[in-house]
N, C-alpha and C positions, 0 to 999 in steps of 0.2 A: 456178725457183717454188717454194713453199715444201709441205709435205706437206699443209697443209691447204686449200691453193688449190682452189676447184672444178674438177676436169679429169678427164679419163677414167681410170677407175681400174676394179678389181675391187673387186665388193661382195658379202658373204657373204649367203646368199639361203636355205641349209636347214642343219641339222645332225642326224646322227645318230650312233648308236653300236649296239654289239655286246658282250655280256659273257656268257663261257661260263656256264652253268647252275652248274655246280660249284664250292663254294664251300671253300676249304681255311684254317683258323684256327690260330691260332699255335701254338694246345693240340693241334690234329694232327699239326704238324708238329712238336714237341717230342717225339715219341714214338718217333723215330729219329733226332733231332739234337741235339747237348748245349746245350742252350737252354731256353727259358720264355718264356712269354707277357712278362713283364716285361721281361726283356731285350732282347727284338724290338722291343715297344711301347716303351721308354725311349729306344731309338736309333733308331727309325726312323719312329716313330709309327705303324705297320702293326699292326692287328689280324687283318685275311683277305685271302686275295686268291681270284681266280678263276682255273678251270684248264680248258684244252680240253680234252674227252672224248678217246681216241683214237682215231686217224684224222679229226679234227678238225681243218684246216691253216690258216693265215694268210688263204690267199685264201677260206675258208668266211666266217670272219670278216669281212674284208674287202667281200665281197660283201653279206653282212647290212647290214653298217653305211653301205656306198654305197647302199642301196636306200634303207635309214631316210633317210638325207640327203635324197635326191632328193624322198621323200614329203615329207619337210617342206617342201620348198621349191615342191612343187607341181610338178614337172618331172618328165619321162619319158627326159627324154635332154642328153647331154653331148657335146662334143667332145674333150673330153680326160681324161684317166683317170690321174691320178698316184699311186702308191703307195708311202707311207716304211716301207719297213723292214728289218730285221734276221734275220728269218726267214722268207726267202722258200720258198716251197714246193719249187722245185727249185732250183740251182745254173745252170741254163739250162733254157729260157728264162725271161726276165723273169714275176713273178707278174701283174703287171697285164695285158697285154693278154687272158688267160683271164678274169680279175676283169671287164672291161669285156665281154667276151660272153657271161659268166653273167648280166650285168646288162640285154643286149639291145642293147649301144651299141655302135657303130661310129665308135670314137674312138680316138686317137693316145693311146696309151697306153704308159708306163714303169715302171719300179723307181725309186727314189732309195732310197742307203745314207745314212746320217749320224747311225746309231743312235739316240739319244734326245733328238736335234736335230731328225729328220725332219721331223716336223708341221711345226715352224717353216720350215725348208729347203724343204718342199712348195708351204706358202702364201706364199713368196716367188717361189718360180719360176712358178708359177701367174700369182698379181700379174702379173709381168713379162710373162708371155707374154699375157695377156687385155690387159693396157695396150698392148701392139707391136700389136696387133691378130692376135696368131697364132691366138689362139682366142678365143670367145664365152664358152663356159661350161665351168669347169673342178672337176670332181670330186677333190677332195683328200683321200687315206686314210691314215689313219695304224693298222697292224694289226702285232700281234705274238704270235707263243706262243714268250713265253721259256722255257716248260715244257720244250720241245723241244733247248735248248742250255744250261740248267742243269744243274750236275753237283747230284742230291736231297740227295747227303751234304755238300755245301758250305756250312757254315752263312752266310756272308757273302755268299753270292748267293742259297741257296734260300729264305731268309726275304726276301727284298726284292721280288723280282719275279712279276709276275702276268701273264696273258694278255686281251688284248682287243684294240678294234678301235673307233675314230671316226673323223666323215669330216665333210667341210663341202662345201658345193656352192658356188664361186664364179661371180659373175655381172659381165658388162661392166658398167659403169653409173659415177657420176660420184663423185669423193671426198666431195662433199659429201650423198650419199646416206646412210639408215641401212644399217649392214654395210660402211662402207667399210673397207678395207686402206691405212690411210694412210702407214705408215712400215715397211718391215724391214730389219732387219742380219741378216748373217752371218758366222761368221769359225770360223777354225782353227787349231791347233797341232798338226803334226805330232811334235812333239818328244816327245809326250806319249802316242803312239799304244799305249804299252802299259802303260796304267791300266786301260783296260777293252780286253780281246781275249779271242778264243779265239786261242790260238797255233798257229802253223805245224803243229805234229804233236799237236793237242788235238781233242778234241772237245766241250769244253766252255767257258765262259765264266768267264773270270778278272779279279776287282777289285779294286783296291787304294784301298780304303774310305776311309782317312784322306787319302790323296793327292788323290783325286777329291772329297772333301770342301772341301778347303780351297780348289781349284781353281774349284770347281761356284760356290761363294758369292762369290769375288772376280768373278769374270768374269760369271755372270750379273747381279751388280750394276753395273757399268761397261755391260755391254750394253743391260739396261732401262735405266738413266738416259740413257744417249746416244739409244735410239729413241725416248722419249719426247720427248727435246728438239728433235729433227728433226720430230717431229708437231706441234710447238708448244705442247706440254703442261707444266704445271708436274707437279711427281710430286702436289702437294697435290688436283690436281683426277682423281687417275685414281680410277675408280670400285670395278675391281676386277683384281685381281694373278693373273694366272692363269699360273703358275710350273709347269715339268714338275715331276712327283710323283715327286721320285727317294728323297725324304725330310722329314720334317716339319720338321727341324731346319734344313734348308737352304734350305726354303721362308722358316721364321720369321726366321732370320738374314737373307737378301736385303732379306725387308718392311723389317726394323728399320732396316737401313743404308739404304735410300730412303725411310726416314719413312714409312710407310705401315702404317697402326694394323693390328691385327690381325682386326678383323672383313670389312676388304677384300682379304683373303690367301683366294682360294678354294683349297680342297682336299678331296680325296676319298680321299687316300692311305690311311686308316685302313680302308677296306674295298676298295679294289682294289690296293694296293701299287702299284708302279713298272710301268707296263703300257709300257713305253719309246716309240715313237713316237704310240703312242693316248693318252698320260695328257693332253696337253692340252686334245683335244677331249673326251675322258673327264668331265675335270674341269668343262670350259664346259656341259656337257652338263647335267649335277647340278644346278650353279649356276642355271643355266639355268631348269629343270624345278623349283626350289625358290622360285624368285622372286628368285633373290640380285643377277641382272642382270638389267636391263631393254631394252627401246629407247631409244639414243639415249647408253648407259652408255660411259665410255671404258675397255676393256680394255687392260691391258698384259700380251703373253704374252712368257714368256722361257723360253730351255731349252738344257742345256748334257748333251752325251752323248761317246761314246767318237770316238776319231776323231785328237788333240780336236776337238770340234764344238760350235758355241753359235749362237744368234739370238734375237731378239726383233722381236716384232712390234707394230705401237700400230694398234687397231681400234676403231669406233665400233659397239657392238652392234646389231644390225638388229631385234633382238627375237623373231628365228626361235623358233619352239616345236621343238622336240627330239622327234626321235621314237627312244626308244628301244628297245631289242629284245634277244633273248638266244638261243641255241641252245645244244643241248647240246655 
């Protein structure tokens, strides 16, 4: 059965986000790093990022984004909460059950760790569980507070990452419905697990940027092309390309290889930087709020992250109005 056949599947009915109020500009980072705005912007496309205040956790951001997604969908309950994160509140237990409890939900809940690919992984897992009948309604949240694991003195990572959370509500429907998740694909290559990592004897994230760049461009292109084909789409028919906001040059290079014009590339990296698992829903929410994506649009999502992991999804947008929130 093809992905475009009308069959039982998951549909996106709500979209919510949360960004910390504190904005940190490139110029502010330049005061204690050997860099400047021009260097950062030319290499990453980033101008500013958000930073969680002291005491604000991944769970705090996830609760706000999850509540926003439920509000967007006009719902107050679900039976699965899936939190994609690299920065859980504690090593044990998982953060998702507490997030569910704070949202007033009695739902199955678990964390998923796939670094910057986490949201697409979560979307795929929730889609499969809904399609299989394991649950009826799933809240998929990508949330990270990378300021808690980045060395503020490391120019290679301190300028790249920001904090934030984004969430979608998925409900049982049919693949012909607005918001349908038509096809997802996931992959990994553990031989590259040292490219983005916190070493066993370390406290901070390290990243081999040039190696990651090369792998990300090639892999995201192949994955996006494959998922579009399985969805029965010609790339020329894709209305919006929503890639993980790791680096503007990566996004531009992947879109070029896919033959997608710049105006179809969704990017908010200039304002929020790389927010890891939160980046795709945050970018999608901005695009929806600005009217750049609308009901019936064909969205091609793709991500690449540590592990190494990657994933892509073909989604027909529902036209859900995003609810965007902030917290200190």
